[in-house]
C-alpha positions in Angstrom: 13.7 9.3 15.1 13.5 11.3 12.0 10.8 10.4 9.4 10.6 11.2 6.0 7.2 11.6 4.1 6.5 9.6 1.2 4.6 10.7 -2.1 2.1 7.9 -2.5 -0.8 7.6 -4.1 -4.1 5.7 -3.8 -3.5 4.3 -7.6 -0.2 3.9 -7.0 -1.3 1.1 -4.8 -4.0 0.0 -7.1 -1.7 -0.2 -9.8 1.4 -2.2 -7.5 -1.6 -4.9 -6.5 -3.1 -5.0 -10.3 0.2 -6.3 -11.0 0.5 -8.5 -8.7 3.5 -6.4 -6.9 3.3 -5.6 -2.9 3.2 -2.1 -1.5 4.4 -3.7 1.9 7.5 -0.9 1.1 5.0 2.1 0.9 2.6 1.2 3.5 3.0 0.7 7.2 1.9 -3.4 7.7 -1.3 -2.7 9.8 -2.7 -0.2 6.5 -1.6 -3.3 4.1 -3.3 -5.6 6.2 -6.4 -4.1 6.2 -6.2 -3.6 2.5 -5.6 -7.5 1.9 -8.1 -8.9 4.8 -11.4 -6.0 3.2 -10.4 -6.8 0.1 -10.0 -3.5 -1.0 -8.5 -2.0 -4.2 -9.9 -5.0 -6.1 
């Protein structure tokens, strides 16, 4: 399979979460689960 690398920064993830938007399309589900469960980027 061909994988496309995305240009993602922690700042972009923080900004999305701060606005109440989901970064789901930028991260694997497992990573997003850890961010939510451990309340990272708050």
